[in-house]
C-alpha positions as a LaTeX table, in Angstrom:
\begin{tabular}{lrrr}
\hline
Residue & $x$ (\AA) & $y$ (\AA) & $z$ (\AA) \\
\hline
Met1 & 3.28 & $-92.15$ & $-74.09$ \\
Gln2 & 0.78 & $-90.67$ & $-71.65$ \\
Tyr3 & $-2.68$ & $-91.82$ & $-70.67$ \\
Lys4 & $-5.27$ & $-89.09$ & $-70.01$ \\
Asn5 & $-8.72$ & $-89.26$ & $-68.49$ \\
Asn6 & $-10.66$ & $-86.40$ & $-66.83$ \\
Asn7 & $-7.60$ & $-84.16$ & $-66.95$ \\
Ile8 & $-5.47$ & $-86.81$ & $-65.18$ \\
Ser9 & $-2.15$ & $-87.39$ & $-66.87$ \\
Ile10 & 0.01 & $-90.45$ & $-66.01$ \\
Asp11 & 3.42 & $-91.22$ & $-67.44$ \\
Pro12 & 4.34 & $-94.87$ & $-66.48$ \\
Asn13 & 8.04 & $-94.22$ & $-67.11$ \\
Lys14 & 8.06 & $-91.84$ & $-64.17$ \\
Phe15 & 6.59 & $-94.47$ & $-61.84$ \\
Trp16 & 9.46 & $-96.90$ & $-61.95$ \\
Ser17 & 13.19 & $-96.35$ & $-62.23$ \\
Asp18 & 14.74 & $-98.27$ & $-65.12$ \\
Ser19 & 17.79 & $-99.05$ & $-62.99$ \\
Leu20 & 15.69 & $-101.00$ & $-60.48$ \\
Val21 & 12.88 & $-102.57$ & $-62.47$ \\
Lys22 & 13.75 & $-105.61$ & $-64.59$ \\
Val23 & 10.21 & $-106.39$ & $-65.60$ \\
Leu24 & 7.37 & $-103.85$ & $-65.74$ \\
Thr25 & 3.93 & $-104.63$ & $-66.98$ \\
Val26 & 1.49 & $-101.80$ & $-67.14$ \\
Leu27 & $-2.16$ & $-102.63$ & $-67.38$ \\
Val28 & $-4.40$ & $-99.66$ & $-67.94$ \\
Ile29 & $-8.10$ & $-100.21$ & $-67.35$ \\
Phe30 & $-10.60$ & $-97.46$ & $-67.76$ \\
Val31 & $-13.64$ & $-97.79$ & $-65.56$ \\
Gly32 & $-15.70$ & $-94.59$ & $-65.73$ \\
Ala33 & $-13.48$ & $-91.85$ & $-64.34$ \\
Ser34 & $-10.97$ & $-94.20$ & $-62.59$ \\
Leu35 & $-7.61$ & $-95.47$ & $-63.79$ \\
Leu36 & $-5.97$ & $-98.69$ & $-62.46$ \\
Val37 & $-2.24$ & $-99.30$ & $-62.96$ \\
Thr38 & $-0.87$ & $-102.81$ & $-62.14$ \\
Gln39 & 2.78 & $-103.95$ & $-62.28$ \\
Thr40 & 4.65 & $-107.15$ & $-61.49$ \\
Ser41 & 7.00 & $-107.27$ & $-58.47$ \\
Pro42 & 10.29 & $-105.63$ & $-59.44$ \\
Leu43 & 13.31 & $-107.91$ & $-59.71$ \\
Phe44 & 16.22 & $-106.22$ & $-58.02$ \\
Ala45 & 19.87 & $-106.90$ & $-58.72$ \\
Ser46 & 21.13 & $-110.06$ & $-56.99$ \\
Gly47 & 24.05 & $-108.23$ & $-55.38$ \\
Cys48 & 26.98 & $-110.42$ & $-54.37$ \\
Val49 & 25.16 & $-113.76$ & $-54.51$ \\
Ser50 & 26.42 & $-116.08$ & $-57.25$ \\
Asn51 & 25.15 & $-119.24$ & $-58.90$ \\
Val52 & 27.77 & $-121.98$ & $-59.10$ \\
Glu53 & 27.89 & $-125.39$ & $-60.79$ \\
Ala54 & 30.38 & $-128.25$ & $-60.95$ \\
Asp55 & 30.78 & $-130.62$ & $-63.88$ \\
Phe56 & 32.75 & $-133.70$ & $-62.78$ \\
Ser57 & 34.49 & $-135.92$ & $-65.31$ \\
Thr58 & 33.33 & $-139.53$ & $-65.60$ \\
Asp59 & 36.56 & $-140.88$ & $-64.09$ \\
Gly60 & 36.42 & $-138.38$ & $-61.23$ \\
Leu61 & 39.89 & $-137.03$ & $-61.94$ \\
Ser62 & 38.83 & $-133.52$ & $-62.96$ \\
Val63 & 36.04 & $-130.99$ & $-62.46$ \\
Thr64 & 34.89 & $-127.84$ & $-64.23$ \\
Ala65 & 33.93 & $-125.01$ & $-61.86$ \\
Ile66 & 31.29 & $-122.69$ & $-63.32$ \\
Ser67 & 29.84 & $-119.45$ & $-61.95$ \\
Asp68 & 27.91 & $-116.41$ & $-63.15$ \\
Lys69 & 30.42 & $-114.26$ & $-61.25$ \\
Ser70 & 34.21 & $-114.23$ & $-61.40$ \\
Leu71 & 35.76 & $-117.24$ & $-59.67$ \\
Ser72 & 37.81 & $-116.38$ & $-56.57$ \\
Asn73 & 39.11 & $-119.79$ & $-55.49$ \\
Val74 & 38.37 & $-123.48$ & $-55.90$ \\
Val75 & 39.15 & $-126.22$ & $-53.37$ \\
Leu76 & 39.18 & $-129.88$ & $-54.40$ \\
Gln77 & 38.26 & $-132.67$ & $-51.97$ \\
Phe78 & 39.82 & $-136.06$ & $-52.75$ \\
Ala79 & 38.78 & $-139.62$ & $-51.94$ \\
Asp80 & 41.59 & $-139.99$ & $-49.39$ \\
Gly81 & 40.27 & $-137.02$ & $-47.40$ \\
Ser82 & 42.94 & $-134.54$ & $-48.52$ \\
Glu83 & 42.20 & $-131.12$ & $-50.05$ \\
Gln84 & 43.91 & $-128.79$ & $-52.52$ \\
Lys85 & 43.13 & $-125.09$ & $-52.91$ \\
Phe86 & 43.54 & $-123.07$ & $-56.10$ \\
Glu87 & 43.47 & $-119.25$ & $-55.97$ \\
Ile88 & 42.25 & $-117.50$ & $-59.13$ \\
Asn89 & 44.07 & $-114.18$ & $-59.42$ \\
Lys90 & 42.49 & $-113.08$ & $-62.70$ \\
Asp91 & 39.17 & $-111.29$ & $-62.87$ \\
Gly92 & 36.59 & $-112.42$ & $-65.41$ \\
Glu93 & 37.17 & $-116.20$ & $-65.12$ \\
Tyr94 & 33.74 & $-117.86$ & $-65.09$ \\
Ser95 & 34.56 & $-121.47$ & $-66.07$ \\
Leu96 & 37.80 & $-123.31$ & $-65.30$ \\
Asp97 & 38.96 & $-126.94$ & $-65.24$ \\
Phe98 & 40.73 & $-128.38$ & $-62.19$ \\
Ser99 & 42.44 & $-131.64$ & $-61.21$ \\
Gly100 & 44.86 & $-132.69$ & $-58.51$ \\
Thr101 & 48.47 & $-131.61$ & $-58.93$ \\
Gly102 & 51.73 & $-132.58$ & $-57.24$ \\
Leu103 & 51.05 & $-135.13$ & $-54.50$ \\
Asn104 & 47.36 & $-135.08$ & $-55.48$ \\
Asp105 & 47.96 & $-135.93$ & $-59.14$ \\
Gly106 & 45.70 & $-138.79$ & $-60.23$ \\
Lys107 & 43.49 & $-138.70$ & $-57.13$ \\
Ile108 & 39.71 & $-139.15$ & $-57.35$ \\
Ile109 & 37.76 & $-135.94$ & $-56.64$ \\
Thr110 & 34.74 & $-136.42$ & $-54.37$ \\
Gly111 & 33.66 & $-132.79$ & $-53.99$ \\
Val112 & 34.57 & $-129.17$ & $-54.68$ \\
Trp113 & 34.22 & $-125.81$ & $-52.93$ \\
Ile114 & 33.63 & $-122.96$ & $-55.38$ \\
Lys115 & 34.10 & $-119.37$ & $-54.19$ \\
Ser116 & 32.67 & $-116.51$ & $-56.24$ \\
Gly117 & 30.57 & $-113.71$ & $-54.90$ \\
Cys118 & 29.98 & $-113.43$ & $-51.18$ \\
Glu119 & 28.91 & $-116.94$ & $-50.14$ \\
Lys120 & 30.98 & $-118.67$ & $-47.46$ \\
Ser121 & 30.50 & $-122.27$ & $-46.37$ \\
Gly122 & 32.56 & $-121.95$ & $-43.18$ \\
Asp123 & 34.28 & $-125.27$ & $-43.98$ \\
Gly124 & 37.67 & $-123.60$ & $-44.32$ \\
Pro125 & 39.36 & $-120.22$ & $-44.76$ \\
Gly126 & 37.71 & $-118.51$ & $-47.71$ \\
Tyr127 & 35.89 & $-121.69$ & $-48.81$ \\
Gly128 & 32.85 & $-121.10$ & $-51.00$ \\
Glu129 & 29.83 & $-123.28$ & $-51.71$ \\
Phe130 & 30.42 & $-127.04$ & $-51.50$ \\
Ile131 & 29.19 & $-129.31$ & $-54.28$ \\
Glu132 & 29.41 & $-133.07$ & $-53.75$ \\
Arg133 & 30.29 & $-135.29$ & $-56.67$ \\
Cys134 & 27.69 & $-137.83$ & $-55.60$ \\
Ser135 & 24.71 & $-137.60$ & $-53.24$ \\
Phe136 & 23.77 & $-141.27$ & $-53.73$ \\
Ser137 & 24.07 & $-143.80$ & $-50.87$ \\
Thr138 & 23.54 & $-147.55$ & $-50.58$ \\
Thr139 & 24.07 & $-150.53$ & $-48.25$ \\
Val140 & 25.95 & $-153.80$ & $-48.64$ \\
Ser141 & 25.23 & $-157.36$ & $-47.49$ \\
Ile142 & 27.05 & $-160.69$ & $-47.53$ \\
Thr143 & 25.06 & $-163.94$ & $-47.78$ \\
Pro144 & 24.73 & $-166.36$ & $-46.20$ \\
Pro145 & 25.28 & $-164.71$ & $-42.80$ \\
Thr146 & 26.51 & $-168.03$ & $-41.34$ \\
Leu147 & 28.08 & $-171.02$ & $-43.04$ \\
Thr148 & 29.41 & $-174.43$ & $-42.02$ \\
Val149 & 32.12 & $-175.99$ & $-44.18$ \\
Val150 & 33.96 & $-179.30$ & $-43.95$ \\
Glu151 & 37.75 & $-179.18$ & $-44.18$ \\
Gly152 & 38.84 & $-179.29$ & $-47.81$ \\
Gly153 & 35.68 & $-177.58$ & $-49.01$ \\
Ser154 & 34.91 & $-174.05$ & $-50.12$ \\
Ala155 & 33.15 & $-171.17$ & $-48.34$ \\
Asp156 & 31.02 & $-169.51$ & $-51.03$ \\
Phe157 & 29.32 & $-166.14$ & $-50.65$ \\
Val158 & 27.55 & $-163.40$ & $-52.59$ \\
Ile159 & 28.23 & $-159.76$ & $-51.72$ \\
Ser160 & 25.56 & $-157.35$ & $-52.99$ \\
Leu161 & 24.44 & $-153.75$ & $-52.84$ \\
Ser162 & 20.86 & $-152.87$ & $-51.95$ \\
Asp163 & 20.50 & $-150.78$ & $-55.14$ \\
Thr164 & 20.41 & $-152.00$ & $-58.73$ \\
Glu165 & 22.87 & $-149.44$ & $-60.08$ \\
Val166 & 25.60 & $-147.08$ & $-58.93$ \\
Pro167 & 25.20 & $-143.68$ & $-60.64$ \\
Ala168 & 28.09 & $-142.39$ & $-62.72$ \\
Gly169 & 30.50 & $-140.35$ & $-60.64$ \\
Cys170 & 29.74 & $-142.20$ & $-57.40$ \\
Leu171 & 32.42 & $-144.18$ & $-55.56$ \\
Ala172 & 31.04 & $-147.49$ & $-54.22$ \\
Thr173 & 34.05 & $-149.29$ & $-52.76$ \\
Ile174 & 34.24 & $-151.99$ & $-50.10$ \\
Gln175 & 36.99 & $-153.77$ & $-48.20$ \\
Ile176 & 36.70 & $-157.57$ & $-47.83$ \\
Glu177 & 38.81 & $-159.19$ & $-45.14$ \\
Thr178 & 38.94 & $-162.52$ & $-43.30$ \\
Leu179 & 39.55 & $-162.50$ & $-39.53$ \\
Asp180 & 40.40 & $-165.30$ & $-37.09$ \\
Glu181 & 37.76 & $-165.06$ & $-34.37$ \\
Ala182 & 36.30 & $-167.46$ & $-31.81$ \\
Arg183 & 32.53 & $-167.47$ & $-32.20$ \\
Asn184 & 29.63 & $-169.60$ & $-30.97$ \\
Gly185 & 31.82 & $-171.43$ & $-28.45$ \\
Asn186 & 34.29 & $-172.57$ & $-31.10$ \\
Gln187 & 38.01 & $-171.93$ & $-31.32$ \\
Ala188 & 39.45 & $-169.33$ & $-33.67$ \\
Thr189 & 41.00 & $-170.50$ & $-36.91$ \\
Thr190 & 44.60 & $-169.98$ & $-37.96$ \\
Thr191 & 45.06 & $-167.92$ & $-41.12$ \\
Gly192 & 46.86 & $-169.85$ & $-43.86$ \\
Val193 & 46.52 & $-173.14$ & $-41.98$ \\
Asp194 & 42.77 & $-173.58$ & $-41.84$ \\
Tyr195 & 41.77 & $-171.44$ & $-44.84$ \\
Ala196 & 43.20 & $-169.20$ & $-47.57$ \\
Pro197 & 42.92 & $-165.60$ & $-46.29$ \\
Val198 & 41.35 & $-162.73$ & $-48.22$ \\
Asn199 & 42.11 & $-159.02$ & $-47.92$ \\
Ile200 & 40.97 & $-157.10$ & $-51.01$ \\
Ser201 & 39.26 & $-153.87$ & $-52.09$ \\
Tyr202 & 36.46 & $-153.91$ & $-54.62$ \\
Glu203 & 34.54 & $-151.20$ & $-56.48$ \\
Phe204 & 30.98 & $-151.62$ & $-57.74$ \\
Ile205 & 30.45 & $-149.77$ & $-61.03$ \\
Gly206 & 27.19 & $-149.15$ & $-62.87$ \\
Ser207 & 24.82 & $-152.13$ & $-62.82$ \\
Asn208 & 27.55 & $-154.42$ & $-61.48$ \\
Val209 & 26.21 & $-154.51$ & $-57.92$ \\
Ser210 & 26.85 & $-158.14$ & $-56.91$ \\
Ile211 & 29.96 & $-160.31$ & $-56.77$ \\
Pro212 & 30.71 & $-163.91$ & $-55.74$ \\
Leu213 & 33.38 & $-164.68$ & $-53.15$ \\
Asn214 & 34.95 & $-168.13$ & $-52.77$ \\
Ile215 & 37.35 & $-168.97$ & $-49.96$ \\
Asp216 & 39.26 & $-172.26$ & $-49.90$ \\
Val217 & 39.03 & $-174.18$ & $-46.63$ \\
Leu218 & 42.20 & $-176.22$ & $-46.11$ \\
Ser219 & 42.64 & $-179.76$ & $-44.86$ \\
Asn220 & 45.14 & $-180.73$ & $-42.18$ \\
Phe221 & 45.77 & $-183.70$ & $-39.95$ \\
Asp222 & 45.58 & $-181.80$ & $-36.66$ \\
Leu223 & 43.23 & $-183.15$ & $-34.03$ \\
Glu224 & 41.13 & $-180.11$ & $-33.21$ \\
Phe225 & 37.65 & $-178.92$ & $-32.39$ \\
Asp226 & 35.41 & $-176.93$ & $-34.70$ \\
Glu227 & 36.86 & $-173.53$ & $-35.53$ \\
Thr228 & 35.46 & $-170.23$ & $-36.82$ \\
Phe229 & 36.57 & $-167.24$ & $-38.85$ \\
Val230 & 34.74 & $-164.13$ & $-40.00$ \\
Val231 & 34.39 & $-162.59$ & $-43.44$ \\
Ser232 & 34.12 & $-158.84$ & $-42.86$ \\
Val233 & 32.79 & $-156.34$ & $-45.42$ \\
Thr234 & 33.32 & $-152.64$ & $-44.69$ \\
Pro235 & 32.92 & $-149.44$ & $-46.78$ \\
Gly236 & 35.98 & $-147.92$ & $-48.41$ \\
Leu237 & 37.15 & $-144.36$ & $-47.77$ \\
Asn238 & 34.58 & $-141.80$ & $-49.00$ \\
Ser239 & 32.45 & $-144.65$ & $-50.32$ \\
Val240 & 28.70 & $-144.27$ & $-50.85$ \\
Val241 & 28.29 & $-147.58$ & $-48.98$ \\
Glu242 & 26.92 & $-146.68$ & $-45.54$ \\
Asn243 & 27.19 & $-149.91$ & $-43.54$ \\
Ser244 & 29.31 & $-152.95$ & $-42.69$ \\
Asp245 & 28.32 & $-156.61$ & $-42.71$ \\
Glu246 & 29.86 & $-159.99$ & $-41.92$ \\
Ser247 & 29.45 & $-163.74$ & $-42.21$ \\
Val248 & 30.64 & $-166.29$ & $-39.65$ \\
Val249 & 32.18 & $-169.47$ & $-41.04$ \\
Thr250 & 32.48 & $-172.64$ & $-38.97$ \\
Ile251 & 35.00 & $-175.26$ & $-40.11$ \\
Ile252 & 34.33 & $-178.84$ & $-39.02$ \\
Lys253 & 36.91 & $-181.61$ & $-39.08$ \\
Gln254 & 37.10 & $-183.85$ & $-42.12$ \\
Pro255 & 35.72 & $-187.27$ & $-41.05$ \\
Leu256 & 38.38 & $-189.97$ & $-40.81$ \\
Thr257 & 38.03 & $-192.72$ & $-43.38$ \\
Pro258 & 38.99 & $-196.29$ & $-42.53$ \\
\hline
\end{tabular}
């Protein structure tokens, strides 16, 4: 179609090459003898840049790598810090499932590098764009921060996260450990003699963001001064927990009864 006015002939198809213009809007306005042609900014081909996505399974054991260009390689990052690379030697693969194999079988995946197109993260040889399984972070606390217990009693605590829920796919693990340490001018305790030791890992899942901790304080007939031990809480490997915390427990001697 051509538009004519005062012997001026304009063919819009000759203005823009179909191979370059994705969207072309032609607005023709006649004002007296003038003709105004307006078009939207052309959208050029995206070249080698790709759009990638990662769909992690709920248990964190597998991930689906998705791209609008053929996948070149995928590298899995596991909770223990190890990595496993998969080369894709077949063109036209746009969505593939991956999980750890061999020594990495059954490991939790914390992130994935997806290579397709020309993007390079620089994190490793040929590594593509990195996608983290979880971008959430939180802090942990143990209360009370100090506690005095008589021999034969119980040291009772609550360990809590600062958030009300851990999102699905996020690893919120902590390590709880008792340590014999001299604090506040007191002597250090003896593990297994003065109290029942604790050394455990724990994972917070969903809305379960608080746990009780009870440590038995033992009685003995030794003549000794007050003693202390520490309950230490630290984040697990690749955990979303960002900090450590502790509580200091002082054990006082059971009063002698006549």
